[in-house]
Short mmCIF file of the C-alpha atoms (twelve columns), coordinates in Angstrom:
data_MODEL
# 
_entry.id   MODEL 
# 
loop_
_atom_site.group_PDB 
_atom_site.id 
_atom_site.type_symbol 
_atom_site.label_atom_id 
_atom_site.label_alt_id 
_atom_site.label_comp_id 
_atom_site.label_asym_id 
_atom_site.label_seq_id 
_atom_site.Cartn_x 
_atom_site.Cartn_y 
_atom_site.Cartn_z 
_atom_site.pdbx_PDB_model_num 
ATOM 1   C CA . UNK A 1   -15.166 46.897 -7.956  1 
ATOM 2   C CA . UNK A 2   -12.254 44.660 -8.190  1 
ATOM 3   C CA . UNK A 3   -9.650  45.425 -10.707 1 
ATOM 4   C CA . UNK A 4   -9.961  43.098 -13.872 1 
ATOM 5   C CA . UNK A 5   -7.284  39.996 -13.626 1 
ATOM 6   C CA . UNK A 6   -5.338  39.408 -16.584 1 
ATOM 7   C CA . UNK A 7   -2.958  36.444 -17.575 1 
ATOM 8   C CA . UNK A 8   0.704   37.317 -17.244 1 
ATOM 9   C CA . UNK A 9   2.198   34.179 -18.409 1 
ATOM 10  C CA . UNK A 10  5.756   35.392 -17.820 1 
ATOM 11  C CA . UNK A 11  5.057   36.626 -14.547 1 
ATOM 12  C CA . UNK A 12  7.316   34.761 -11.797 1 
ATOM 13  C CA . UNK A 13  5.169   32.802 -9.058  1 
ATOM 14  C CA . UNK A 14  5.084   34.545 -5.907  1 
ATOM 15  C CA . UNK A 15  6.557   32.386 -3.070  1 
ATOM 16  C CA . UNK A 16  5.526   32.597 0.708   1 
ATOM 17  C CA . UNK A 17  7.568   30.115 2.287   1 
ATOM 18  C CA . UNK A 18  9.592   29.695 5.571   1 
ATOM 19  C CA . UNK A 19  12.348  27.112 6.403   1 
ATOM 20  C CA . UNK A 20  12.671  24.982 9.583   1 
ATOM 21  C CA . UNK A 21  14.926  22.533 10.677  1 
ATOM 22  C CA . UNK A 22  14.695  19.931 13.449  1 
ATOM 23  C CA . UNK A 23  12.875  16.828 12.626  1 
ATOM 24  C CA . UNK A 24  12.147  17.917 9.048   1 
ATOM 25  C CA . UNK A 25  14.804  17.495 6.291   1 
ATOM 26  C CA . UNK A 26  16.876  20.578 5.973   1 
ATOM 27  C CA . UNK A 27  15.462  23.153 3.556   1 
ATOM 28  C CA . UNK A 28  11.979  21.779 3.343   1 
ATOM 29  C CA . UNK A 29  9.605   24.605 2.555   1 
ATOM 30  C CA . UNK A 30  6.780   25.145 4.854   1 
ATOM 31  C CA . UNK A 31  3.617   27.187 3.654   1 
ATOM 32  C CA . UNK A 32  2.417   29.925 5.487   1 
ATOM 33  C CA . UNK A 33  -0.822  30.403 4.006   1 
ATOM 34  C CA . UNK A 34  -2.069  26.894 3.300   1 
ATOM 35  C CA . UNK A 35  -0.635  24.460 5.828   1 
ATOM 36  C CA . UNK A 36  -3.121  22.223 7.637   1 
ATOM 37  C CA . UNK A 37  -3.110  21.672 11.271  1 
ATOM 38  C CA . UNK A 38  -5.468  18.545 10.875  1 
ATOM 39  C CA . UNK A 39  -6.077  16.332 8.247   1 
ATOM 40  C CA . UNK A 40  -8.338  17.683 5.308   1 
ATOM 41  C CA . UNK A 41  -12.018 16.271 5.493   1 
ATOM 42  C CA . UNK A 42  -15.352 17.368 4.437   1 
ATOM 43  C CA . UNK A 43  -16.473 19.158 1.132   1 
ATOM 44  C CA . UNK A 44  -13.639 20.191 -1.316  1 
ATOM 45  C CA . UNK A 45  -15.070 21.042 -4.630  1 
ATOM 46  C CA . UNK A 46  -13.188 21.322 -7.924  1 
ATOM 47  C CA . UNK A 47  -13.094 24.973 -9.088  1 
ATOM 48  C CA . UNK A 48  -14.093 25.286 -12.829 1 
ATOM 49  C CA . UNK A 49  -12.123 27.271 -15.214 1 
ATOM 50  C CA . UNK A 50  -14.390 30.004 -16.650 1 
ATOM 51  C CA . UNK A 51  -13.935 30.871 -20.468 1 
ATOM 52  C CA . UNK A 52  -15.350 33.956 -22.166 1 
ATOM 53  C CA . UNK A 53  -17.440 33.365 -25.241 1 
ATOM 54  C CA . UNK A 54  -14.384 33.446 -27.354 1 
ATOM 55  C CA . UNK A 55  -12.938 30.666 -25.378 1 
ATOM 56  C CA . UNK A 56  -10.315 32.964 -23.626 1 
ATOM 57  C CA . UNK A 57  -9.562  32.487 -19.822 1 
ATOM 58  C CA . UNK A 58  -12.127 34.627 -17.742 1 
ATOM 59  C CA . UNK A 59  -9.880  34.936 -14.634 1 
ATOM 60  C CA . UNK A 60  -12.317 37.525 -13.104 1 
ATOM 61  C CA . UNK A 61  -15.123 34.908 -13.417 1 
ATOM 62  C CA . UNK A 62  -13.263 31.949 -12.112 1 
ATOM 63  C CA . UNK A 63  -12.037 34.066 -9.227  1 
ATOM 64  C CA . UNK A 64  -15.816 35.079 -8.655  1 
ATOM 65  C CA . UNK A 65  -16.715 31.215 -8.467  1 
ATOM 66  C CA . UNK A 66  -14.232 31.053 -5.780  1 
ATOM 67  C CA . UNK A 67  -15.857 33.677 -3.766  1 
ATOM 68  C CA . UNK A 68  -19.018 31.743 -4.148  1 
ATOM 69  C CA . UNK A 69  -17.653 28.451 -2.983  1 
ATOM 70  C CA . UNK A 70  -15.951 30.241 0.065   1 
ATOM 71  C CA . UNK A 71  -19.417 31.583 0.942   1 
ATOM 72  C CA . UNK A 72  -20.862 28.016 0.567   1 
ATOM 73  C CA . UNK A 73  -18.664 26.986 3.463   1 
ATOM 74  C CA . UNK A 74  -16.720 24.454 1.904   1 
ATOM 75  C CA . UNK A 75  -13.370 23.067 3.637   1 
ATOM 76  C CA . UNK A 76  -10.923 23.306 0.775   1 
ATOM 77  C CA . UNK A 77  -10.781 23.882 -2.889  1 
ATOM 78  C CA . UNK A 78  -9.278  21.921 -5.725  1 
ATOM 79  C CA . UNK A 79  -7.818  23.566 -8.983  1 
ATOM 80  C CA . UNK A 80  -6.854  22.435 -12.254 1 
ATOM 81  C CA . UNK A 81  -8.640  19.090 -12.038 1 
ATOM 82  C CA . UNK A 82  -10.373 17.100 -14.788 1 
ATOM 83  C CA . UNK A 83  -13.635 19.185 -13.929 1 
ATOM 84  C CA . UNK A 84  -11.637 22.176 -14.258 1 
ATOM 85  C CA . UNK A 85  -10.934 21.521 -17.986 1 
ATOM 86  C CA . UNK A 86  -6.998  21.214 -17.342 1 
ATOM 87  C CA . UNK A 87  -6.538  18.958 -20.357 1 
ATOM 88  C CA . UNK A 88  -7.571  21.996 -22.543 1 
ATOM 89  C CA . UNK A 89  -5.282  24.662 -20.834 1 
ATOM 90  C CA . UNK A 90  -1.761  25.906 -21.953 1 
ATOM 91  C CA . UNK A 91  1.119   25.584 -19.233 1 
ATOM 92  C CA . UNK A 92  1.006   29.550 -18.932 1 
ATOM 93  C CA . UNK A 93  -2.787  29.502 -18.303 1 
ATOM 94  C CA . UNK A 94  -2.404  26.832 -15.708 1 
ATOM 95  C CA . UNK A 95  0.191   29.048 -13.917 1 
ATOM 96  C CA . UNK A 96  -1.876  32.304 -14.204 1 
ATOM 97  C CA . UNK A 97  -4.942  30.541 -12.840 1 
ATOM 98  C CA . UNK A 98  -3.345  28.817 -10.035 1 
ATOM 99  C CA . UNK A 99  -1.407  31.966 -8.991  1 
ATOM 100 C CA . UNK A 100 -4.594  34.155 -9.248  1 
ATOM 101 C CA . UNK A 101 -6.941  31.822 -7.145  1 
ATOM 102 C CA . UNK A 102 -4.230  30.979 -4.451  1 
ATOM 103 C CA . UNK A 103 -3.677  34.575 -3.969  1 
ATOM 104 C CA . UNK A 104 -7.595  35.159 -3.957  1 
ATOM 105 C CA . UNK A 105 -8.232  32.441 -1.376  1 
ATOM 106 C CA . UNK A 106 -5.113  34.046 0.636   1 
ATOM 107 C CA . UNK A 107 -4.884  31.152 3.100   1 
ATOM 108 C CA . UNK A 108 -8.455  31.121 4.332   1 
ATOM 109 C CA . UNK A 109 -8.935  27.540 2.877   1 
ATOM 110 C CA . UNK A 110 -6.478  24.700 2.106   1 
ATOM 111 C CA . UNK A 111 -5.720  24.543 -1.689  1 
ATOM 112 C CA . UNK A 112 -5.202  21.237 -3.534  1 
ATOM 113 C CA . UNK A 113 -3.521  21.857 -6.949  1 
ATOM 114 C CA . UNK A 114 -3.897  18.970 -9.781  1 
ATOM 115 C CA . UNK A 115 -0.555  18.399 -11.206 1 
ATOM 116 C CA . UNK A 116 -0.867  15.040 -13.179 1 
ATOM 117 C CA . UNK A 117 1.137   14.476 -16.194 1 
ATOM 118 C CA . UNK A 118 2.601   11.079 -17.801 1 
ATOM 119 C CA . UNK A 119 6.070   12.317 -17.078 1 
ATOM 120 C CA . UNK A 120 7.523   11.869 -13.412 1 
ATOM 121 C CA . UNK A 121 9.678   15.066 -14.204 1 
ATOM 122 C CA . UNK A 122 6.960   17.205 -15.439 1 
ATOM 123 C CA . UNK A 123 4.589   16.105 -12.702 1 
ATOM 124 C CA . UNK A 124 7.527   16.789 -9.899  1 
ATOM 125 C CA . UNK A 125 7.944   20.302 -11.284 1 
ATOM 126 C CA . UNK A 126 4.283   21.082 -11.475 1 
ATOM 127 C CA . UNK A 127 3.961   19.879 -7.901  1 
ATOM 128 C CA . UNK A 128 6.990   22.036 -6.708  1 
ATOM 129 C CA . UNK A 129 5.513   25.014 -8.576  1 
ATOM 130 C CA . UNK A 130 2.324   24.483 -6.928  1 
ATOM 131 C CA . UNK A 131 3.750   24.220 -3.591  1 
ATOM 132 C CA . UNK A 132 5.743   27.411 -4.010  1 
ATOM 133 C CA . UNK A 133 2.583   29.185 -5.042  1 
ATOM 134 C CA . UNK A 134 0.773   28.242 -1.661  1 
ATOM 135 C CA . UNK A 135 -0.822  24.794 -2.098  1 
ATOM 136 C CA . UNK A 136 -1.231  22.852 0.657   1 
ATOM 137 C CA . UNK A 137 -1.503  19.484 -1.351  1 
ATOM 138 C CA . UNK A 138 -1.240  18.247 -4.826  1 
ATOM 139 C CA . UNK A 139 -3.557  15.811 -6.444  1 
ATOM 140 C CA . UNK A 140 -2.046  13.303 -9.139  1 
ATOM 141 C CA . UNK A 141 -3.391  10.544 -11.232 1 
ATOM 142 C CA . UNK A 142 -1.215  7.708  -12.067 1 
ATOM 143 C CA . UNK A 143 0.882   8.005  -15.305 1 
ATOM 144 C CA . UNK A 144 -0.937  7.198  -18.440 1 
ATOM 145 C CA . UNK A 145 -1.296  8.648  -22.041 1 
ATOM 146 C CA . UNK A 146 -4.148  7.748  -24.155 1 
ATOM 147 C CA . UNK A 147 -5.892  4.460  -23.831 1 
ATOM 148 C CA . UNK A 148 -2.657  2.368  -24.272 1 
ATOM 149 C CA . UNK A 149 0.253   3.897  -22.675 1 
ATOM 150 C CA . UNK A 150 0.319   2.966  -18.927 1 
ATOM 151 C CA . UNK A 151 2.392   1.906  -16.068 1 
ATOM 152 C CA . UNK A 152 2.852   -1.353 -14.170 1 
ATOM 153 C CA . UNK A 153 2.587   -1.463 -10.288 1 
ATOM 154 C CA . UNK A 154 6.306   -0.811 -9.458  1 
ATOM 155 C CA . UNK A 155 6.581   1.863  -12.059 1 
ATOM 156 C CA . UNK A 156 3.726   3.785  -10.311 1 
ATOM 157 C CA . UNK A 157 5.453   3.576  -6.938  1 
ATOM 158 C CA . UNK A 158 8.520   5.134  -8.419  1 
ATOM 159 C CA . UNK A 159 6.519   7.745  -10.259 1 
ATOM 160 C CA . UNK A 160 4.907   8.758  -6.816  1 
ATOM 161 C CA . UNK A 161 8.260   8.794  -5.063  1 
ATOM 162 C CA . UNK A 162 9.743   11.097 -7.538  1 
ATOM 163 C CA . UNK A 163 7.074   13.722 -7.102  1 
ATOM 164 C CA . UNK A 164 6.950   13.344 -3.362  1 
ATOM 165 C CA . UNK A 165 10.663  13.783 -3.358  1 
ATOM 166 C CA . UNK A 166 10.362  17.260 -5.021  1 
ATOM 167 C CA . UNK A 167 7.940   18.710 -2.316  1 
ATOM 168 C CA . UNK A 168 7.177   18.783 1.172   1 
ATOM 169 C CA . UNK A 169 3.289   18.654 1.323   1 
ATOM 170 C CA . UNK A 170 0.822   15.869 1.061   1 
ATOM 171 C CA . UNK A 171 -0.131  13.957 -2.134  1 
ATOM 172 C CA . UNK A 172 -3.753  12.887 -2.935  1 
ATOM 173 C CA . UNK A 173 -3.674  9.984  -5.614  1 
ATOM 174 C CA . UNK A 174 -6.567  10.074 -7.814  1 
ATOM 175 C CA . UNK A 175 -8.142  6.977  -8.632  1 
ATOM 176 C CA . UNK A 176 -10.646 7.520  -11.744 1 
ATOM 177 C CA . UNK A 177 -11.824 5.644  -14.679 1 
ATOM 178 C CA . UNK A 178 -10.567 8.134  -16.950 1 
ATOM 179 C CA . UNK A 179 -6.978  6.435  -16.485 1 
ATOM 180 C CA . UNK A 180 -6.143  3.117  -18.015 1 
ATOM 181 C CA . UNK A 181 -3.390  2.505  -15.497 1 
ATOM 182 C CA . UNK A 182 -4.920  0.120  -12.671 1 
ATOM 183 C CA . UNK A 183 -4.779  0.941  -9.322  1 
ATOM 184 C CA . UNK A 184 -6.017  -2.201 -7.386  1 
ATOM 185 C CA . UNK A 185 -6.441  -2.107 -3.593  1 
ATOM 186 C CA . UNK A 186 -3.232  -3.903 -3.158  1 
ATOM 187 C CA . UNK A 187 -1.174  -1.387 -5.234  1 
ATOM 188 C CA . UNK A 188 -2.847  1.558  -3.202  1 
ATOM 189 C CA . UNK A 189 -1.747  -0.238 -0.115  1 
ATOM 190 C CA . UNK A 190 1.867   -0.380 -1.348  1 
ATOM 191 C CA . UNK A 191 1.799   3.050  -2.477  1 
ATOM 192 C CA . UNK A 192 0.671   4.603  0.789   1 
ATOM 193 C CA . UNK A 193 3.233   2.410  2.793   1 
ATOM 194 C CA . UNK A 194 6.055   3.132  0.629   1 
ATOM 195 C CA . UNK A 195 5.432   6.617  -0.043  1 
ATOM 196 C CA . UNK A 196 4.272   8.104  3.301   1 
ATOM 197 C CA . UNK A 197 3.352   11.549 1.581   1 
ATOM 198 C CA . UNK A 198 0.833   9.941  -0.149  1 
ATOM 199 C CA . UNK A 199 -1.834  10.490 2.666   1 
ATOM 200 C CA . UNK A 200 -4.973  11.011 0.736   1 
ATOM 201 C CA . UNK A 201 -6.999  9.048  -1.950  1 
ATOM 202 C CA . UNK A 202 -9.811  10.115 -4.169  1 
ATOM 203 C CA . UNK A 203 -11.655 7.030  -5.219  1 
ATOM 204 C CA . UNK A 204 -14.267 7.497  -8.094  1 
ATOM 205 C CA . UNK A 205 -14.480 4.206  -9.720  1 
ATOM 206 C CA . UNK A 206 -17.216 1.656  -9.865  1 
ATOM 207 C CA . UNK A 207 -17.592 -0.111 -6.571  1 
ATOM 208 C CA . UNK A 208 -15.915 2.905  -4.721  1 
ATOM 209 C CA . UNK A 209 -17.525 1.851  -1.326  1 
ATOM 210 C CA . UNK A 210 -15.928 -1.567 -1.250  1 
ATOM 211 C CA . UNK A 211 -12.460 -0.008 -2.259  1 
ATOM 212 C CA . UNK A 212 -12.597 2.587  0.250   1 
ATOM 213 C CA . UNK A 213 -13.647 0.276  2.942   1 
ATOM 214 C CA . UNK A 214 -10.559 -1.974 2.160   1 
ATOM 215 C CA . UNK A 215 -8.256  0.897  2.200   1 
ATOM 216 C CA . UNK A 216 -9.405  2.108  5.509   1 
ATOM 217 C CA . UNK A 217 -9.495  -1.133 7.049   1 
ATOM 218 C CA . UNK A 218 -5.846  -2.044 5.999   1 
ATOM 219 C CA . UNK A 219 -4.227  1.250  6.154   1 
ATOM 220 C CA . UNK A 220 -5.788  2.949  9.298   1 
ATOM 221 C CA . UNK A 221 -4.190  6.300  10.100  1 
ATOM 222 C CA . UNK A 222 -1.705  5.996  7.520   1 
ATOM 223 C CA . UNK A 223 -4.305  7.302  5.143   1 
ATOM 224 C CA . UNK A 224 -5.924  10.242 6.971   1 
ATOM 225 C CA . UNK A 225 -7.792  11.539 3.802   1 
ATOM 226 C CA . UNK A 226 -9.981  8.773  2.128   1 
ATOM 227 C CA . UNK A 227 -12.251 10.873 -0.325  1 
ATOM 228 C CA . UNK A 228 -14.785 10.115 -2.891  1 
ATOM 229 C CA . UNK A 229 -15.586 12.106 -6.094  1 
ATOM 230 C CA . UNK A 230 -17.947 11.878 -9.135  1 
ATOM 231 C CA . UNK A 231 -20.156 14.683 -7.657  1 
ATOM 232 C CA . UNK A 232 -20.866 12.803 -4.671  1 
ATOM 233 C CA . UNK A 233 -23.296 10.517 -6.607  1 
ATOM 234 C CA . UNK A 234 -22.347 7.730  -3.970  1 
ATOM 235 C CA . UNK A 235 -21.733 9.759  -1.115  1 
ATOM 236 C CA . UNK A 236 -23.639 7.921  1.635   1 
ATOM 237 C CA . UNK A 237 -22.382 4.488  0.716   1 
ATOM 238 C CA . UNK A 238 -18.847 6.048  0.760   1 
ATOM 239 C CA . UNK A 239 -19.220 7.697  4.087   1 
ATOM 240 C CA . UNK A 240 -20.481 4.360  5.360   1 
ATOM 241 C CA . UNK A 241 -17.324 2.776  4.003   1 
ATOM 242 C CA . UNK A 242 -15.040 5.316  5.880   1 
ATOM 243 C CA . UNK A 243 -14.831 8.204  3.560   1 
ATOM 244 C CA . UNK A 244 -13.880 11.379 5.375   1 
ATOM 245 C CA . UNK A 245 -14.286 13.886 2.591   1 
ATOM 246 C CA . UNK A 246 -16.018 14.313 -0.863  1 
ATOM 247 C CA . UNK A 247 -14.569 16.180 -3.843  1 
ATOM 248 C CA . UNK A 248 -17.724 17.153 -5.932  1 
ATOM 249 C CA . UNK A 249 -18.232 19.818 -8.667  1 
ATOM 250 C CA . UNK A 250 -19.211 23.412 -7.844  1 
ATOM 251 C CA . UNK A 251 -22.804 22.679 -8.278  1 
ATOM 252 C CA . UNK A 252 -24.183 21.906 -4.723  1 
ATOM 253 C CA . UNK A 253 -21.255 22.214 -2.147  1 
ATOM 254 C CA . UNK A 254 -23.245 24.216 0.350   1 
ATOM 255 C CA . UNK A 255 -25.908 21.564 0.469   1 
ATOM 256 C CA . UNK A 256 -23.272 18.643 0.559   1 
ATOM 257 C CA . UNK A 257 -21.725 20.319 3.461   1 
ATOM 258 C CA . UNK A 258 -25.008 20.227 5.326   1 
ATOM 259 C CA . UNK A 259 -25.230 16.476 4.625   1 
ATOM 260 C CA . UNK A 260 -21.644 15.711 5.693   1 
ATOM 261 C CA . UNK A 261 -22.151 17.706 8.968   1 
ATOM 262 C CA . UNK A 262 -25.319 15.834 9.831   1 
ATOM 263 C CA . UNK A 263 -23.641 12.532 9.121   1 
ATOM 264 C CA . UNK A 264 -20.694 13.400 11.410  1 
ATOM 265 C CA . UNK A 265 -22.944 14.248 14.118  1 
ATOM 266 C CA . UNK A 266 -24.764 10.863 14.109  1 
ATOM 267 C CA . UNK A 267 -27.908 12.014 12.107  1 
ATOM 268 C CA . UNK A 268 -27.483 9.522  9.472   1 
ATOM 269 C CA . UNK A 269 -31.104 9.364  8.608   1 
ATOM 270 C CA . UNK A 270 -31.212 13.150 8.159   1 
ATOM 271 C CA . UNK A 271 -28.056 12.846 5.931   1 
ATOM 272 C CA . UNK A 272 -29.449 10.096 3.940   1 
ATOM 273 C CA . UNK A 273 -32.855 12.257 3.561   1 
ATOM 274 C CA . UNK A 274 -31.164 15.256 2.229   1 
ATOM 275 C CA . UNK A 275 -28.770 13.512 -0.242  1 
ATOM 276 C CA . UNK A 276 -31.619 11.528 -1.469  1 
ATOM 277 C CA . UNK A 277 -33.375 14.706 -2.197  1 
ATOM 278 C CA . UNK A 278 -30.159 15.948 -4.044  1 
ATOM 279 C CA . UNK A 279 -29.591 12.878 -5.764  1 
ATOM 280 C CA . UNK A 280 -31.820 13.311 -8.906  1 
ATOM 281 C CA . UNK A 281 -29.775 16.698 -9.640  1 
ATOM 282 C CA . UNK A 282 -26.516 15.013 -9.117  1 
ATOM 283 C CA . UNK A 283 -27.327 12.014 -10.890 1 
ATOM 284 C CA . UNK A 284 -28.520 14.263 -13.871 1 
ATOM 285 C CA . UNK A 285 -25.245 16.281 -13.594 1 
ATOM 286 C CA . UNK A 286 -23.278 12.770 -13.602 1 
ATOM 287 C CA . UNK A 287 -24.767 11.141 -16.365 1 
ATOM 288 C CA . UNK A 288 -26.372 13.975 -18.771 1 
ATOM 289 C CA . UNK A 289 -24.030 16.900 -18.514 1 
ATOM 290 C CA . UNK A 290 -20.687 16.237 -16.866 1 
ATOM 291 C CA . UNK A 291 -18.508 19.220 -16.121 1 
ATOM 292 C CA . UNK A 292 -20.879 21.474 -18.138 1 
ATOM 293 C CA . UNK A 293 -23.673 21.262 -15.460 1 
ATOM 294 C CA . UNK A 294 -21.881 23.270 -13.054 1 
ATOM 295 C CA . UNK A 295 -21.143 26.093 -15.631 1 
ATOM 296 C CA . UNK A 296 -24.857 26.015 -16.851 1 
ATOM 297 C CA . UNK A 297 -25.967 26.733 -13.138 1 
ATOM 298 C CA . UNK A 298 -23.292 29.072 -12.418 1 
ATOM 299 C CA . UNK A 299 -24.399 31.133 -15.560 1 
ATOM 300 C CA . UNK A 300 -28.095 30.832 -14.604 1 
ATOM 301 C CA . UNK A 301 -27.505 31.941 -11.152 1 
ATOM 302 C CA . UNK A 302 -25.586 35.110 -12.358 1 
ATOM 303 C CA . UNK A 303 -22.185 34.195 -10.871 1 
ATOM 304 C CA . UNK A 304 -20.676 34.095 -14.477 1 
ATOM 305 C CA . UNK A 305 -21.130 35.651 -17.714 1 
ATOM 306 C CA . UNK A 306 -20.473 32.650 -19.968 1 
ATOM 307 C CA . UNK A 307 -21.139 28.765 -19.616 1 
ATOM 308 C CA . UNK A 308 -18.600 28.179 -22.412 1 
ATOM 309 C CA . UNK A 309 -16.383 25.154 -22.679 1 
ATOM 310 C CA . UNK A 310 -13.343 24.763 -25.013 1 
ATOM 311 C CA . UNK A 311 -13.773 23.091 -28.347 1 
ATOM 312 C CA . UNK A 312 -14.317 20.255 -29.156 1 
ATOM 313 C CA . UNK A 313 -16.289 20.018 -25.891 1 
ATOM 314 C CA . UNK A 314 -19.620 21.527 -26.998 1 
ATOM 315 C CA . UNK A 315 -22.798 22.555 -25.132 1 
ATOM 316 C CA . UNK A 316 -25.422 20.140 -24.091 1 
ATOM 317 C CA . UNK A 317 -28.606 20.217 -26.011 1 
ATOM 318 C CA . UNK A 318 -31.263 22.630 -25.262 1 
ATOM 319 C CA . UNK A 319 -33.516 19.747 -23.824 1 
ATOM 320 C CA . UNK A 320 -30.695 18.577 -21.445 1 
ATOM 321 C CA . UNK A 321 -30.084 22.322 -20.365 1 
ATOM 322 C CA . UNK A 322 -33.829 22.540 -19.538 1 
ATOM 323 C CA . UNK A 323 -33.893 19.468 -17.633 1 
ATOM 324 C CA . UNK A 324 -31.188 20.487 -15.492 1 
ATOM 325 C CA . UNK A 325 -32.247 23.973 -14.773 1 
ATOM 326 C CA . UNK A 326 -35.687 22.673 -13.780 1 
ATOM 327 C CA . UNK A 327 -34.185 19.900 -11.385 1 
ATOM 328 C CA . UNK A 328 -32.032 22.724 -9.848  1 
ATOM 329 C CA . UNK A 329 -34.803 25.225 -9.651  1 
ATOM 330 C CA . UNK A 330 -37.039 22.739 -7.663  1 
ATOM 331 C CA . UNK A 331 -34.027 22.464 -4.987  1 
ATOM 332 C CA . UNK A 332 -33.094 26.209 -4.896  1 
ATOM 333 C CA . UNK A 333 -29.279 25.373 -4.106  1 
ATOM 334 C CA . UNK A 334 -27.261 28.240 -3.268  1 
ATOM 335 C CA . UNK A 335 -25.498 28.272 -6.810  1 
ATOM 336 C CA . UNK A 336 -29.270 29.754 -8.048  1 
ATOM 337 C CA . UNK A 337 -29.378 32.327 -5.706  1 
ATOM 338 C CA . UNK A 338 -25.794 33.525 -4.240  1 
ATOM 339 C CA . UNK A 339 -25.449 36.424 -6.953  1 
ATOM 340 C CA . UNK A 340 -29.126 37.540 -6.646  1 
# 
């Protein structure tokens, strides 16, 4: 039985780094537990933050989700993203969650930590802390606050330059509809060319396939990690456009991995058939539940004790909950039977 995990907000982050010289800039930190020998591709789900019924962080439950995801055969894990409810966490909770999960993963998979913040200074500090904890990559949205405080193209590039200058690991730019700061294809191309550490892009906006195709065509090997998101609801068109990875929720990562492997092996018809079978469940998650779907199914499958989200984000209606569970039960995904 594992010892219960506790939040220790004042505990210093444990750093596992070594320093090399040569072609790298002097003093750059290289991670021993999470560096990637090849570009990251495949299925890299977002790890949800699990809460107790009183809305305190359940670190044991969150770590158990990581165990399930690793058994699902995923290719990496993303922490503290929007589907992790990062917007409802204190800085101390963020640090405790990242430290706990990176230690739990123990270098077995690459870890991406989301470090978005309007301030370039804060995002850079978060990114450096993530690297020191053992992250292989950071994911960052362009700077914005609310619906009206945004940044223009040159300011976006300077923002990413400042963040990249603080770390020695790759950066994934997250292009999501949540941000009112526009990221047109032309700006993303300039960003990758001017900030070489921006090697990954997660595209989860309308017409994602066309955007991915334009980026891949223009940037080639300069963008080794074109990803999609949005629960993989447009996965096949995005793979056809050149995406090499997907960042879904924790709902069906094992099944999505099988689809990607079929696609990579040239069995597009088999991949399409399997994706179409999952699509009603994915679409229901995307349109009816949002981030709450994964928690509902994690609890239904016995992996976590509570599917609580933090107020003001409340539960779905009983009718929507029943519909989600019914769709999942028909497909018998790993999330419903891993803990049984």
